[in-house]
N, C-alpha and C positions, 0 to 999 in steps of 0.2 A: 359198835353200831351195826356192823355187818352181820354178826351172829344174831343180834336181836332181830334184824330184818328177816333172816331165814326162819327164825322161830316164829315170827309173825306169819310168814307164809304157811307154815305147817299148821298153826293154830286156826288160821282163817279157813284153810281147806278142810278142817275138821268140823266146821260149823254144820248145823243141820242142813239137809239138802234143799229145804225151801228157800234158804238164803242164797243170794247171788254169790257165785264164786269169785273171789278177788284176792289179790295178794296184799293190798293195802286199802284201807278205807280213810276217807277224810270227812270230818264233821266240824261244823263251826264251833261247837262247844267242847270238842275233844272227847265226848262220851255220847253213846247212844244205846240202842237196844242190845248191842253185842258186848258193850264194854265189860259187863259183869262176867262174860264167858272167857275173857282174856286176862292175861296178866298185865296190869297197867300200873307200873311204878309211878309214884307221884312225880319224881324228879325227871323221869324220861319216859314219855308216853309213846315212844316209837314202836312198841309192840301192841299198841292200841290204836284206835282212830286218831289220825293226825288233825291238828287244828288248822294247819296250812297245807296247801297243795305243794308248795316248794319243798317242805320237809318230806312229804311222801315221794316226790320226784327224786330227791336226793337218796332216800332209802331204796327206791326202785333201781336207781343207778348202781347202788352198791350190790344189790341182789343180781342185777344183770351181769356184773363183773364176774359173778360166781357161776351163773347158769349159762352165760353166753347166749347163743341162739337156739338152745335146746328146748326152750319152752316160752310161751307167752307170759307177759307180766301185765296184770290188770290193776289199775287204781280206780276205785269207785268213789264218787263224790256224792255225799248226802245233800239233801235240800238245805237251802239257806242262802244268805248273802255273805260272801267272803270279801271283806274289804282288804285290798292288797296294799301292803306298805311299799312294795317294789314289784316290778314286773316278774312274772314267772319265767324262768329260763330252762329250756330243754336242750341239753348239749349232747355231743356224740355218745357219752357214757350211757344215755338212755336208749340207744338204738336197739331195735329188734331186728328180726329177719323177715323175709317174705312169708314164711310159714308160721313164724312166732313173733308177731309184732308186740310192741309196748302200747298198751291201750289206757288212755285216761278218759273216763266216761262218767256220765251222770248215773247215779243209782236208778235202776228201772223205776219209771213212773214219777220220778222227782226231777225238779228243775233248779239246780244250783246256779247261782249267779255270782260271777267275779266282777267286782267293781273297782275301778281306779279312782273313785271319788270319795268324798266325805259326806256323810249324812248330817245335815244341819239341823240343830234344834236350839231351844232356849231363846226363841224370838221375843222381842219386846214390841208391843203395839203402840204406836204414836200417831194419832190423827189418821187411823186407818192404815198406816204403813207398817209393815213388819220390818224390824231392824235388828241386826245382829253384828256384834264386833268380833272380827276374826283376827286374833293376835298375830298369827303367821303372815297374814297379808300386811298388816301394819308394820311388821318387822322385816318385810322384804323377802320372806322365805317362800311365799306362795302368791299366785295370782291366777285368775281364771276369767275367761270371756264367754263361758257358757254356764247355763243353769238349767236344771231339770226339775220340774214340780209335778208330782203325781204322774210320772211317766211321760211327761210332755216337755219338749224343749221350750224355753222362754227366751225372749230376746231383750237386748239392751235398748234403751230409748233412742229413737231416730228422728231426724228431721229431713224432709217434711214429714208430717204425720201420715200423709197418703201420697203415693206416687214418688216422683223424683224432683230434685232441683236440676237446673240446667246451667251449664257453664255459660256465662255471659259473653266472654271473649277470651280468645287465646292471647297469651303474652309470651314474649321470648323467654327461654330459660334464664335462670340467674347465671352470672359469670361462672360460678362454681360448677354448674351443671352443663355448661356450653359444650356441645359435642358429645355428651354422655347420654342425655335424655331430657325429659320435661319435668320441671319441679314446681310449676306455679301456673295459676290461671286467675282470671278476674271473675268474680261472682256478682250476683245482683242483690240489691237491697242490703238486708242484714242476714242473708242466708248463712253466713259464717261470721262469728263474733269473736273479737280478741279477749273479751272479759268473761268468757265461759270458765267455769270451775274446772281445774285440772286440764287445761287446754292440751297438754302434751299427751293426755290419754284419750283425746277425741280422735276418732278415725274418720277419714274421708274416703268413701268407697266409690272409686271412679270406674265407671263401666266403659270399656273400650269396645272392641269388636267381639272377639272370642275369649276375652279375659276381663277380669276385674282387678284393679290394683287397690290394695288396702294401704292408704297413705297416712303417715303421721305428720301432724302439723308442726312446723318450725316457727312460723311467724304469720300473723294476720295484719295486714296494713289496711286499717279501717277506711282511711280517706281514699286510698286508691282502689279499695275493694278487691284486694289481691291477697290470695293465700299462697304461701310458700311451704314446701314440704321438707322433711328431714333429708330425704334421698330422692334422686330423680328416678324416672321410669327406667326400665331395663335398657332401652336404647332410644335413639332419636328417629327410629322408623315411624312412619305415619300411623301405624296401627297402635302405637303406644302414646300418641299425642293427646294433649288436652284441647280438643277442638270446641269452638263455640257451638252451643246446642247439645253437647254430650251430657249424658245423665250422670248425676252423682247423688249419694246419700251421705249424710253426716250422722255418725253413730257414736253412742256413749256420751251423750250430752246430759249432764245431771239436770240442767234446767228444763229439759224436755221430758223428764220422768213424770208423766201424767196418766198413762194408759194402764188399765188392769192387765196384769201378766208381765209387765216390764220390771226391770231391776237395774240397780246401779251399785257398783262396788267402788268405794273410794280407796284408792291405793294407799294414800297417805295415812288416813285414819283407821283403815281396816274395817270400816262400817259397810255392811251390805244392807241395802234397802230394797224391799220387794213390795210391789203394789198387788195385792192378791186379786184373783178373779172371783166372781160371785160364787159363794158357797165354800170357798177355801178357808180352812181354819188353821191357825198357827200350831195348835197342839196335835192335829191329826194329819196335816199335810206332810208328804214325804218329799223332802227337798234334798237334792244331791248337787254338789259342786265337784267338778272333776279335778283330780290332782296329778295322776300319772299320765304321761304322753302315750304309753302303750302298755299292754297287759300280759302278752305272751310272746315269747321269742324262741324260735328254733334257731339256735346259735351254733352252726357248724364252724369249724376252723377252716376257712377257705384257703388260706395260705398253705397250711399243712395238708390240705385235702382230707381232713377228718370230718366226715358228714354225719348229720343227724339223719338216721334212716329208719323207716318202718315204725314211725310213731303215729298213733291215731288218736285224735281228740274227738269225742262223741258227745252230743247232747248238752253241751255246756253253753251258758250265756255269759257274754262279756259286755260290759257296759261302762259308760262314764270315763272317757279319756279326754285329756286336756290338750288344747292348742292355744298358744299365746302369741300374739303379734310381736315380732322382733322389734327392737328399738328403732330400726331404720324403716319399718313397715314391711309389707310382704307383697311380692309379685311373682308370677310365673309366666313364662312365655306361652304356655299352652297346657291344658289338661291338669293343672295343679300337680304336675309330676314331682316336684321336690318333696311333697308331703307324704309321710310315712303312714303305716297302718297300725290299727290297734293290735292286730296279730301280725307279726312280721317274721320273715325268715331269710337267712343266708345259709347256703350249704346244706339245705334240707332236701333229701331225696326219698321218694316213695312214701311221703307222709300224707296224712289225710285229715281234713276237717269235715266231720260228718254230722249233720243234723244240729249244728250249732247256731246260736243267735248272737249277732253283734248289733248293738244299738247305742244311740246317744254317744257317738264318737266324734272327736274333733277333727280328724283327718280322713284318711281312707280306712275302710274296714280291714282288709287283708292286703299284705304287701309281700310278695315273694320275689326276692332279688337274686343276687349273684349265686350261681351254683345250685339254684333250686330247680330240680328236675323230677318229672314223673310224680308230682304232687297233685292232690285232688281236693277240691272244695265242692262238696256235694250235699244237696238237701239242706242248705243253710239259709238263714234269714238275715239279711244285712240291711238295716234300715236306720234312718235318721243319722246320716253321715254329714260331718262338716265338709268333707270333700266328696270322694267317690266310693265305689264298692270294693273292687278288686284290682290290684296292680300285679301284672305278670311281667317280669323282666326289668331291664334297665333302659337308659337312653342310648346306650352303646352296647355292642356285642362284645365277644371275647374270642380270641383265636384259640384258646384252650377249651376244647369241647367239654371238659369236666366243669369248667367254670361258667359256661354259657347257660343262662336260664332258659328252660324250654320243656316241651313234652308234658305240660301241665294241663289240667282240666278244671273247668268251672261248670257244674252240671246241676240242673234242677233246683236252682236257688231263686229266691226272691231278693232282688236288689232294688230298693226304692227309697225315695225321699232323701236324695243327695244334694250336695251343694249348699248346705244350710249356712255354712260360713264362707266357703269358696265355691262360687257357682260354676266354675269351669271343671269341676269334678266329673269323672267319667264313670259309667256303670261298671264296665270291665275294660281296663286299659292294658294293651299288649305292646310292649316296646320293641326293642331289638331282640326278639325272642321267637324261635321256630316251634312248629309242631304242637301248638296248643289247640285245645278244643273248648269252645264255649257253646254249650248245648242245653236246650230245654229250660232256659231261664226266663223269668219275667223281670224286665228291667224297665222301671218307670219313675215318673216324678223327678226328673233331673232338669237342670237349667242349661246343660250343654249336651254332648253327645252320649248315646247309649253305649256303643261298643267302639273302641278306637284301636286300630291295628297298624303298627309301623311307626318309625321315628326317623324317617329319612326323606328330605324334601328334594326329590329329583331321582336321578338314575344311578347314583353311586351304589356299590354293593352294600348289602345289609343282611343282618341275621334274622330279619323278620320274614319268614316264608313258611309255606305248608301249614298255615293256620286255618282252622275250620270253625265257622260260625253256623250253627244249624238249629232249627226248631226253636228259636228264641222268639219271644213276644216282647217287643220293644215299643213303648208308647208313652205319650205325654212327655216329650222331650223338648227342651228349650223354653217353652211356655212364655215366650216374648221377653226373655231376660238378656240373653246373649245372642250372637249371630255366628254365621259360618259354621254350621253344625250339621250333623246327620244322625239318623237312627244308628247307622254305621258309618264310620269315617276311616279311610285308609290312606296310607302314605308309602311311597317308595316301591322298590321291587318286591313282588309278592308271589313268586312262582309256587304253584301247588296250593295256593290259598283259595278258599271257596266260601261263599255265603249261600246257603240253600235251606228251603223249607222254613223260612222265618216269616213272621208277620210284623211289619213296621208301620206305625200310623201315628198321626197327630204330632207332627214336628213343627214347632212354631218359633221362628226366630224373631229377634227384636227388630232387625232391619232386613238385610239380605241373608240368604243362605239357610233356609229351613228345608233340608232335603231328606229323603228317605235313605237311599243308597248314595253315598258321596265318595267318589274316587278323587282324592285330592292329589297334590303334587307328586308326580312320578309313579303313581299307582300302576303297576305292571304285572301282567300275568294273573290277574284276579278273575275268578269265575263267580258270577251271581246268577243263580238259577232257581226256579220254583219258589220264588218269594212273592208274597202279597204286600204291596205298598200302597197306602191310601191316606188321604187327608193330610198331606204335607203342604206347607205354606208355599215354598218356592218351586219344587218339582219333586217327582218321585225318584228320578235318577239324575245325577249330575256328575260329569267328569270335568275336572279342572284341566289337568293334562296328565297323560300317561300313555301306556303302550300295550297293545295286544291284550286288552281285556275283553271278556265275553259276558254279555248280558242276555240271557235266553230263557224262554218259557216262564216269564214272570207275569204277574198282573199288576199294572200300575193304574190306580183308579182314584178319581175325584180329588186329585191334587189341584191346588188352587190357582197360583199365578201362572204356572206352566206345568207341562208334564215331563219333559225331558230337556236337559240343558248340557251344553258343551261350551267350555270357555276358550280354550286355546287350540288353534289349528297348528299341527306339527307336520313334519315331513314323513313320519312313519305312520302306520295304522294305529289310530287311537283306541278304537274298540269296535267290536261286532255286536250289533243289537238285533236279535232274531227270535222269531217265534214267541213274541210277547203280545199281550193284550193291553192296549192303552185306551182307557175309558174316562171321559171327562165331561164337565159341564161349564167350566169357567177357565179363562186364561188361554195361553197359546199352547200349541202342541210342541213346537221346538223353539226354545228360547236361547238367547245369548248368541254365541258365535258358531255358525255352521258353514263358515267359509271353507274353501278347498274341498277335497273329496276323500281325505284319509280317515274315513269311517265307513262302516258297512251296516246299512239298515236293510233288512229284507225278511219276508215271511212273517210280517207282523200284521195285527188286526187293530185298526183304529176306529173309534166311534165317539163322536161328540153327541151326547145324549140330549142336549137342549136344542138340537137342530140348527144351531148357528153355523155359518160357513167357517172353514178353517183352511189354513195353508201349511205347506211344509217349508218353513223358513222363508216365507214370502212367496213361494211358488205354488202353482197348482200341482196336482198329482202327476200329470203328464210331464210337466217341466222337471219335476223332481225325479221322475223315472228316467228322463233323458240324461240326468247326471249319473245314472247307474244305481240309484238308491230306491229301495222298496219296490223293486220290479215285480216281485211276486207277493207283495203285501195286498191286503184288501181293506176296504172301508165298509164296515158292516156292524150291526148290533150283535154283540157277543152272546146276548140272551142270558144274562145273569139271572139267578132265581129271584133276587130282590135286592138290587144294589142300594136302594133307599134305606134299607135296614142292614146294610153291610153283609148281605149274603151273596158272595161272589161265586157260588157254585154255578155250573153251567146247566142250562136246561137241555133236554133232548133236542136235537136239531140245531145246536149251536154251530155257526160257521167256523168256530175256532179250529175245528179239525182240518179245515182247508189249508191252514198255515202250518200244520204239523204240531199245533199246541197239544201238550199232554197234560190233562187235568191232574192236579195234585191236591192232597187233603191238607189244606192249610190249618184245619182245626187241631191238628196234632202239635202245633206250635205252643210254646209255653210250658209251664211246669206240669209234669205228669200228674194226672188226676185233678188238675186245676184248669188247665187249658186257657182259652181266650176270654171266657165269659164269667169266670168265678174268681176274679182277682181278690186276693186277700190284702192288697195294698190299700189300707184305709186312708182316707183323705186327711192330710195334715195341713195345718196353716202354712201359707206360703212364707218363704223366707224373704223373697224379693217380689215386688209388684211387676206386672207386665208393663211393657212400654206403651205409653199413650199412643193411640192411633195417629194422632196428628203431631207432627214434629214442628216445633216453632222455627219459622224461617229466620235466617241469620244474615243481616246486612254485613257488608265488607267495607272497611275503610282502613287502608294500610299505606302509611308513608315510610315505614321502616326506620323512622327516627329513633324509636325506642329499642331497636334491635342492635345488639353489638355486631361490629364488623366480623364477618365469618360465620354468622349464624344463618340458619334456614328460616324461611318465612313462617312466622307463627300462624297457627290456624289452618295451614295448608297441608295437603298430603303430597310429599315430595318423593320422587322416584329418580334415583341416580344409579349408575352402574359402576363405573370405575373412573379414577382420576385420568385425565384432568376434567372430565365431564362432571359438572356439579352446579348447584344452585345455592348461591350465598349472598348475604348482604355485603355491600362494598361501600367504600367512600371514594372510589375513583371518580365517580360522576353522579349527578342527581338532577332530576327535573325540578325538585324543590328541596329545600333543607340541605343536609349533607350526605344522606344515605339513599341508596337505591338497591335493587336486586340484580345481581349479575348472573346470567344463565350462560354457561359455557358448554358447547357441544364438542364432540370429538369423534374421530374415526375409530372403527373397530368395536363399536357397541353391538350388543345382541339385537337391540331394537332401535330402529330409526327414531321412534318417538321418545326416546330417552336422551337427555334428562327432561322431565316435565313435572309440573305440579298443578294441583287443582284444589279448589274450595268446594264444599258441599252445602250450598246455601239453603236449599229446601223451600223455595218459593213456589207456590201453586196457583196464584191468582194475581190480578192487577197488571199494571204496566211497570216493567222494570227498566232501570237506566244503569248501564255499566259503563265505566270510564277508567281509562288508564293512560299513562304516558309511557312511551317506548322509544328506545334508541337502538338502532341496528348497526352492526358493523358489516363490512362487505363479506359476501359468501354465506351469510346467515339464511337459514330456512326456518320460518316461524309460522305457527298457526295458533289461533285462539278460537275456542269453541264453547258453545252452550249445549248441554245434553240433559235429557230427563233420566229417570231411573227405570225405564222399561227394559225388558230383555227380548230382543236386542234394543239398545237405547236409540232414541230418536234425537236427531240433531236440529237445534234451533239456529240462531245466528252463528256463522262460522266465516272466518276470514283467514287468508293465508298470504304470506310474503315469500315468494320464491327466491332462488339464489341470485337472480338478476335484478331484484328489487321490485318486481311486479307485485302489487297488491291485488288479490283476487277474491271475489265473493260469488258464490253460486257458479263457479267455473269461469267467470268473466273477469277480465282485467279491468280495474277501476282507475288505477293510476300507478305511477312509479314513485316509490318513497325515497327520501334522501337518506344517505348513510351519515353516521357520525354526529347526528343532531337529534335533539328530542322533539317528538311531535305527539299529539294527543289523539286518542281514539275514543269515540263515544258511540254506544249502541243502545237502541231502545227496542223493546219487544213486548208484546202482550201475552199474558198467560191465562190459563183457566178457560172460563167461558168466553173471554174476550179474544182468545187466540184466533188469528186469522191466517197463519202460515206465512207471515211477512214480518220484516224488521227494517229498521232505519239505521243508517250509519252516518256519522259525522267525523271528518278528519280535520284537525287543526294543525297546519304546517307552519314552521317558523318563517317569519318575514312575509306572511300572507295574511292580510287583514280579514278577508272573508273565509269562513270555513267551507270545506267541500262537503256537500250533502248528497246522500244517496238514499232514496226512499223506496219502500215497497220491495226490498230485496227478498227473494223467496227462501223458505226453509221447509222442513217437513210439516205438512199441515196438521199432523197429529202431535206436534210438540206443543205441550201445554204447561209443563212444569220444569223447574231448573234445579237440578241436583248435582251438576258437574260444571264448574266454571273454571276452565283450564287454559294453561299456557304451555306450549310445546316447542321444544327445539327438535326439528325434524330433518336435519341434514344427515348425510352419511359421512360427513367429515367435519373439520373444525368450523366453528362459528361462535359468535358472541352477540347477545343482545342484553339490554338493560331495561328493567321495568321500574316504575315509580307511581305513587299516588293511585293505587288500585282501589276502585270504589264500585259498589254495587248496592242497589236498594230501590225501593218504590220511586217511581218518577213523580216529582212534585210539580204540579201545574200552577 
């Protein structure tokens, strides 16, 4: 074999000079224009063009063992589609050197395609449906959840036909899931049916906040209208809960197969049914079903530290990878991080993917993990991904520098149309990995974040640092499907990291959190400068919490709900915001929490172009400056050339020079030669619809009788810190029935307001009546509050019980409440156009015939909607109270 390979090299190099020089050729047929010039024994064609790339790779490895790093080795791939029986593996034996790499490339001018799928043919047409029996599916050897027809992704049948279903009511987890997560909810009408065909293959896609859980059905109780799933959610944290009003889609229902372009695969019979689109013909259509999970692997021996080095892949197309939902369903805490790539690597160093195309994949496009260093993905097109584009690194670092992934680059790539199966997929994800560069890319049409950096929630040491994001064009992110996202999203300590010369725009979340630049938990040492950020839903810039970040010389323009947001006040300096231009026509300038003064804003230019007045976190400019903020900032028109047409260049005479603003050429962002206005990201059909603008309000009626003792309140978002502080259902006492909710406070908690819980009812009009029973033990500090969803939120009805038993509203004591007995609280308040800034309170005490009534109590006059209905233990020490019969809904007259 080795001698044959060397002979091949000599023969190939003796070809006429007009032919490309190569050591090995690969051709689908095994013969081409050169085969007659070569010795090609029938039994062993290794000295002619190879039929498979893996055989050429193996031969090249054998040759490499002889020549070492003394010369390059090149494998050229002729045009055609190569259907892979197994993934191609490149191991350390293929390694080249810096001066003499191993190159696997498309033959000049040709576009070979490597497919992990099966091209389907032999359709039978019955009543307009195309049908095909697949024996391997019937025999349990194969299954797929994607199908591609004429180069386009097709989807399985879904319900509802348009939009979403909404969870009717939360119910407690089943006993098996108690304390682990959530595994059931109540649905409306016949949204989910127990008599569907192959019910165990029906998936319920449950949209949470920044994730979507793909749940498998275990049982449907038709009378109770309750669905239970095979496995619970990842935990019982509020962000994984099945809340009333949350969206879901039911997928792969055979009875719903009615729309052209949809298909259904019957696992038991092996029959694939496809409803063709207009003009599609069974004898001419190119239909691919994926079979392999990945197509190419750089497989270094990480344990032995034997690396794949200096291997270059150029100009090849990889398509059709499979992803199948596990028997227990699928969930990820964030970013679809467990899902691998169609091309993946471990222990790959100084390798390159140049000018390649990845499309129609079930997971991520490229995944470079442990030990991958100094690798480059450049000039590639990564489109139509089940999850995201490129993953760099892992969720944890490594103390051994050789094994730490990092020093990699993603440059000048188109990464588009992600999240087609898993909507939380990221364009480029960087985990615990340092010294990476993401530059000159266009990243668009995703349902979650464009670029995510870091994997550490807080201030613990991390290996994510010195990462550079520059000259990227990131747009059309979120699209109303998920929430809590950004064009860029960062976590944890990030010294030496920078975001510069990028253009971020059109970030649209489902509910909260559609930001341009998003410094999430613990982001520290990040620099964001010379970026243009516009048309984001929630704000152009948001810092949840972090330390010593710098945001300077950026343009934030035309962001909708607010321009700048800050969530958590901390004892250290959160960030410095300087020499920025902020230009807007709607929303607030500063939203959420601007308490304290551990931030620095100065030398900025602010301009509200619609002429409406604005404040600085509720203050006028003079009062704001008195706090030491924006002392040298100005309020003036920056004189953009044409902001209505998104031309943010500055005219001569712009006052921006007064703040030290340095103009930058934002048109250089995006792919080289493509830029901002020549996107090649064609519009593809949406995988998931946007969230409806109006969210259905959810009434509350909870007596906890259906809750097991020790469970949390279903349908509520519960926040606890550490034992013994907790919120649990108990049978110690009850206002009615046998169960109530026990809220236990404790000393030593990070926040006085923990533990607490709240519901998100979403009422926007009419008159509401809220009612609950409560029993307080001595020393308890308690408050109950209604809030809207503005930033900062506005408070409606609010009452507080202090440690001495005083019940206060609007800062005034109304009465002293008794300890150790149940009493009832009733609140009425008008919303929407009827709101008048007032509310009524009724207290019903035991042993007292007549209730105590307090009318016309004041609240924020701007309070017009109810999105936070909460109960808080607010002591800084031990305390206990009990709640029962919590109700909220329209007041009936």
